[in-house]
N, C-alpha and C positions, 0 to 999 in steps of 0.2 A: 294536146290539150291548149285548151285555153282560158286564161283566168279574166273575167272581165270585173268592172269596176268604176266606180265614179271619185271623184275629188272634189269638192268644195271650197277648195282652197285657191284654187288657179284660176278665181275670177277675174275679171276685169270693167273697167269703167266706161260707159256709156260717154262719147266722145261730145266735147261742148261745139266741135266745127265738124265739118265733111272728112272723112277718110279719104286722101286722093295720092297714097303712096300706091306705089309701083311693086308687085311682089317679085321678086327671084327665082322661085322655086315653088311654084303655088301647088299644092296637091300632090308634089311627087317625093316626100319625104315622108312624115308619120302625121300632120295634119291634114285630116281629110279634105280633099278639095271642095270649098265652099262651094261652088253654084249649085254643082250637082247635089250636094247634103243640103242645101237650101229649099231646093225643087222636092229633092224628098221629106222633108219637114211638111211644107207646102199640100201635100199630097196624103200624108200618111193619116191614120185615126188616130187622133188624143183622148180618145178614151178614157175617163176618169177610172183608177182601178179601184177595184171593191177587195180589199184584203178576207182570204180565209186562213189566214196565219194571223202571226203577231203582228201587229204595228211596227214599222221600220222608217229610219229617217228618209229613206230612197221612198219611201210608198208616200210619205206626208208632205215632202217638196216638190215633187210630180208636176204639181199645178201651182208653186209658189211664184210671187212676181216680185221684183226688187227693180223699181223705175230707174236707180241709177246705176245700176248694172245690165250691160248688153251681153253681157257673160256670166254667167253662176258658177261656173267648172267646167271639170272637164270630163270626158268618159273616155274610157280606155279598154283595149283588149292585150293582154299580152299572152307569151307563152310561157310555160311549166317553169322554164329556166330564165323566166323574170326578162325576156327580151320583148322590147314595144313591138308591135306588128305594124310595119308603116301602112300609112294612108287610113287608118283604124283609131283615132284621136278626134274625139268629134267635141264641141262645144256644147254645152247646155244653155238655155236661153232661160227658163223658168226654174227647171229642177232633173232629176234622172228619170227622165220619160222613157216609155219603154221605147219609142221612136228612134230616140237618141240613140242606144243601146243597141236596137236593131241594126243600124246601120253601120255601127263600129264592129258589130259580129260578123257580118257579111262582107264586108271588106275583107275582114282574119279572113274568113270561111274560102274567102276565093284568092288568098296570094299563096302561092305553091304549094294548093294544095293537090296536085295531080296525083294518082295513086292510091293516096290514101282514103280508106274505107271507113274507118270513124273518127268520130272529133268529140271531145270529151270536154265539155264547157264548164266552167265552175264559177258561177255568179252569188254574189250574196243573198238574193231572195229569188231564188231559180225556181223554188217552190210556186213562185205568183208568176213567175216572168215566162217561163217556157209552158204557161196553159195553152194561149193563143200564138205561139209564136210560129208557126207552120201555116198558120191560117194568115196571118199578118204579112208574112214575105211572098206568098201567095196571092193577096191583094195589092200589093206594092209591084209595078213595073221596074222599080229604080232597085229592088231587094230581089238577092237572088244566090243560091246556095248549088255546089256541086250537084247534080240528080242522083249519084250515087251513094253518096254520102249520108250517114248516118249519125246523127246526133244524140250524145248521151249526157243528161243532164245531172249536175253535182253541184253541193254547196261543201263552201269551205269548212273546214274542223275548226276554226276559230267562231264564226259567226253562225254555225249550225245549232249550236247550244242554246243561241235566244231564240230557236224557232220551237214552234209546238211538239210534243216527243214524237209524234210520229215522221215528222220529218228526218228525222236523222236516221232510222233504216232505208229511208225512201230515197234520201238523197245524199247521205254518207260518202263520201271517197273511202272511207273503211271497208263499204259493202261493194263496192263497185269494180267489177272486172276492168284489168285494165290501166288502171290509175294508179297504181304503185303505191308505195305509202307515200302522196304527196299530202300536204297539208290546205293546198289551194289558195293561200294568203302570200305569197311572193309578190303581188302587186303593191301590196301595204310597205313591204320595205323599198318599193320605187317612188312610191308618194315623196314620202319623210326626206328622200334625197328632192325631189323637185320642187318640193313644197319653199326650201331656201330661197329660190328663184322667184317664187311666185310673187312673192312684195314688189318686187322689181318689174313684172311684164306687166303688173296689174292696172297701169299706168299708161303702157305704151300705145302704140295705134295697135290695130290688128294684125296687120302684115310682120309688123317687127316683133310683134308679141308670137305670132306663128315661128318665124326663121328661130326667135330667141329657144323658144320650146323645142323645134326640131335638132338643134343643134345639142343639147342636154340631153335630148334622146338618144340622139345617135350616139354620144359619147358615154351613155350610161349602156348601151347595146357592145358598144366596143369595150368595155370592162367588162361585160358579162363574157364574152367571147373568151380574152385571154385568161379569164380565171375561173374559165368552168374546169379546166383538169387538177388545177389544185383545191379548189371549194369540192370535188367528188371527192377526191383522195381525203379529205380531211373529214367527210361523211361518211365514207367507207368505213373510218375508224372508228368512229361514233357507232356506227352498226355493229362490227365487232365487239363492241362493248356492252351492248345493250341485247345481242343475240343469246348468250347465254341465260337470261331471265326468260328470253321470250319460250326458249327452248325449255327450262324449267315449267314454266306455266302450262303451255301446251302439253307437255309429258303428263303433270299432272292431273291434268281434265280428262286427258285418252284414257288415263290409268283408273280414274274416280268413275269413270261412264262408258265402259269397255262396250255395252249392248247398245249405246245411243249413236257409234258414231256413224254406220250405215245408216240409220233412219234420219243423221239431222243430212248428211251426204245427200239423201236422196231429194230433203226438202230445198236444199240452198240450191241444187240444179233444177227444180222446178220453179222456184221463187227466181231467178235469174233468168230463166226462159221470160217469164212471163212479164216482167220488172217494166218493161216499157210500152208495152202495152197497158199495163194495169200495174200501178204504181204501189196498189194496195198489197198486192202480193209480196211485197217486202217487209209488211208487217211481222214476219213470223221471227225475224233477226230481234224484235222488241222484246227485251228482257222482260220474262215472266217468273218473278219469284213468291214465295208464298213467307211474308212476312211473321217474324217469331212472334206469336204471342206474348202477352203480358201476364205476370204472376197471376193476378186477380183473373184475367181469364182462363189460367190452366186451372185455377184450382175451383172455378166455375165448372171448366168442363168435367175435372173430375168428380164434384158434387153430383152433376148429373146422371155421371154413371154411377156414382153409390147409391143415387136412389132408383137407377131403373133395376139394378142386378139386387136391390133390396137387400144389399150387406155391407156391412164396414161404412156404414153410414157415419161421417161426420170425421173422419181419419183424415180428409184433404184440409179440413179445416185445423184439426190439430195441430198438423204437421206445418201448416201456415203459419197458426201462432206462436208456434216455436222458431219458425225462422224469424218471424216479427220479435222477437224475445233478444236472438242473437244480433239482429241488428241493434238495438239497444244496446246491448252488451259493450258493442264494437263501435259505436258514438263515442266523442271526445267525454272525460270525464274532468272534473276540476279537482284539481290538486288543493287540498286539507290539510297538509303537513305544516302548515302557519300558523301561528296563533291567533286569535281571534281579532286581537288588538291592533294587529298588522295588516287586518282589511280594509279595502277602501269601500264605500258604499255602492261602489259596482260588483265590487267582489261578493259583499252580502246579498247583495242581491240575485246574482248568478247560484250563490253556495242555497240559498230558497229554492231557486228554481230547481237546481240539481236533487234538492233533499226531496221534493214532490215527486220528480220522473222515477226516484228510486224506490220510494213507497208504489208508486203505480208499477213498477218495473217487479217488487217483492209481488204483489196480490196476483199479477199475471203468473209469473213462474210456480206461485201456491198453486193455482189453477192447474196449471200444465203438470206439475208432479203428481196431482192426485189423481188425473186420469190415467197418466203411467202406470203408479202403484196400484189402481183398481183393474187393470188392465192385464198387465203383462207382469208385474212386481216384481222388477229389477230391483238391483243394489241403486240406489241412487242418494244423493247429497239432500239433504230436508234443508227449507229456509222456515219452518214452523217453530215458534219460540218454545222452548221448553222441553224439544224433543231427546234431548242429549244434555239435557243442564245447561247448554253452553249458551253463549250469545247468537245471537241469528248470523248467518251469513250474509253477507256482501250481493245483493243480486248480479252483481257486474262478475260475482267470482265463480256464481253458480253454473254448473255443468248441465246445459240443458240436453235430457234426454232427448235423442233423435233417432232414427237409424242409422242416417251417418255418424253418429257418438258411438254407437255400440259396434258399427262395423257390418260389412256385409255377407261374412261368414256367420255373424250372430244371427243374422236376418234369416238368413238359408236355415238354418238349424232350428230357428223357433217359431217357424211358421209366420215370418213377419217378410216376405218378399215383396209383395203387394205394397206394404210401407214403404219399402227400400225405392221400389219404382215410380212410385209418386212422389217421394223427396225428390230424387233424382229431377223427373219434371220439373218441379218446385225450383230446384235448385239453377236449373238452366234457363229459365224466365228469369228470376232473380239477378242472374247475372245480366241477361240481356237488359233490362230495366235501369240495373247500374251503369253501364256502359250506355247508355241512351243520354241517362242522367250526366254523365261525363259530359256527351257532348254538347248537352244544351250548355253548362258551364263555361266548358272552356269556349265556344262562339261567345259568350254573355263576357266574357274576362277578354277575350280580343277587343270585343266590342267597345267593353270599357277603356279600355286602354288607346284607342286610336281616337274616340269620341270625348274621354273627359281628360286623359292624362298628358296625353300629349296637346291638346288644346288647353289647358288651364294656364293662367296670367297671373297665380299667386302662388305664394308658397301654401295658403291657406286652401286653397280649392285643389292643389294638389294633394297636398296630404288626403285631404276628403276624398278625394279620388283612389289615391291607393289604398286608402281603407276600404272601400268598397270592392277593388279588386282582390286585396286579403282576405275579404269575407267570402269571396268567392271561391278563393283557394281552400281556405276551409271546408265549404261544400265539396269541392275535387276530392279531395283527401277523404273524405267521410267515404263517399261514394266509391272510391276505389278501395277501402277497406272493405266495403260490401263486399264489391266483387271478388277480393282476395278469399273473403270468408264461404263466396260460394264456390268458388273454383276449388276451393281445399276440403270442403264437404264431399264436392261432385265427383272430386277424386276418390275419393273412399267409395262411393258407390258408384263408380264407372260400370261395372259389369252390368249393374240394373238397367240400362242402358246402350247395349251394343252399336246399336245404330247412330248413336251420338258421339260426335268427333269430340275429342278433347277439350277444353277450353283452356285458350290461349294465357300466356304469364302476360300482366301487364304491369310494366315499368316504367320509372319518371318519365324517359326518352319519349313516350308514344303519349304522354299528357302533355308535349310539350306543345305551345301554341305558335302561330307564323301571323305578326302583327302587321306586315308591311304587304304591300301591293306589288305583286311581279308583273313587271312590264314588260312589254312586248320583245326590248330587247336585252334581258334577261338570257342568259344559254345553260344548256345540260339540265332544263328542266323536265327534258322526256326522260331523263333516267332520273327522278327524283321522287320516292316513294310515298305515299300519305301512311301514318301509323295505321297498323290494322284495327283499332276501333271506330274509323271511319268506315271503314267497310266492311264489318265485319257483324254479319247477322246468323244466329243459329237457325233460321228457319230457311234457308236457303238449302 
């Protein structure tokens, strides 16, 4: 397995005087032999690349010119364990062109490769680079690879998520046999160390620069050699820690779809056998999920079914209106146990707004209960003035009459099973809508903390920023209450939808956001799992 990459930090300034230094080990270590390399560049086809994927720095800078530099960076090929391959380090003259990386790759593929039938190559822009790779090699007399060697093209796990969605299945190492669990980004760790000396080599002569880079790369390979065993033991321990989680997920998936295991195995074998002749065969790995419908979409679909059956017309709308009333009841209420004289102008404004909402809710509840009494006539709490000679019940205290309020057993014995099924579907959609709103709110909260709170220069601006954050928090709590309501009501009617899994419990820890940016040097990230709210979708 080989990893290719370019480094634009290891540049070199153009010398004002001619370089007449004599090299001591030209082309015998890591830097490619310059005479043959220059001859290759003079005969190579430097056709401008037209990207069919997303635009990347390597493509944008392929033909960029820097008059004050004679070397704009270096390209390298390393093994999967992080050792530079001898004679495969090349200089860039304009940018990371394909001709530069072709020479580096061919040098690596001809170094101690006897008896090896397959070579896996990982490169940041492999989806573009591999298109005419073999053709470019055949057309250049200075490029060659072993005749029996088969090449497998892969993109590292870090860079592949910046590509188009189709590249994930076609070039990910996770879907490529013989790559094991390799991330393909180890060469990035080599650059971080080599960059420390790049400032020193920038003004050296080319010969001196080559010898310094050779020495550091040789030392890097030596450290890799002597530390390989301890590193593998450490990684083995981490694998043992993550293995139980993988086993639980695998067993759970197998038990959930037992009839699909054989079909998936055949599809995988067919895709893997044709992937190198037809990369589109790997598109079968792309995730195809049916997104859960929103509550309005579920209500619309139920209403269409009612009209088609010419019966129970309006039930879905009536249940949805009851759910809306319950959401209003679960909203934030203003505490009114203080004297009016203690109210601030803002309190009075909020009090007036609250009373208007209360009056509107009262009207909605009256209409809702009138439909219930006219249709099923169960015992219900009335909010009509004068019904029992007492004052009206506050609307936020009224028990809204719905199938979930009466229970699944009552619905079965009173011919309301269809109502219970419809409400159960609407409750699942209600829960999905609430989780979606929580995701948006948490993302907005994280953005506020990073862009406003941390950048605030004065106490006034920081106070204003935190007020915005607290406002978002209030919205998150309101959406969380709606989700808990939907979950509680669905638990009552769970038997109405036996195919639907139970709704997971929402805790404070699930709504915690991380506002820091994880760097490449952060460890143990592979064992960190996102809260379920970021991956849950009842439509899957």
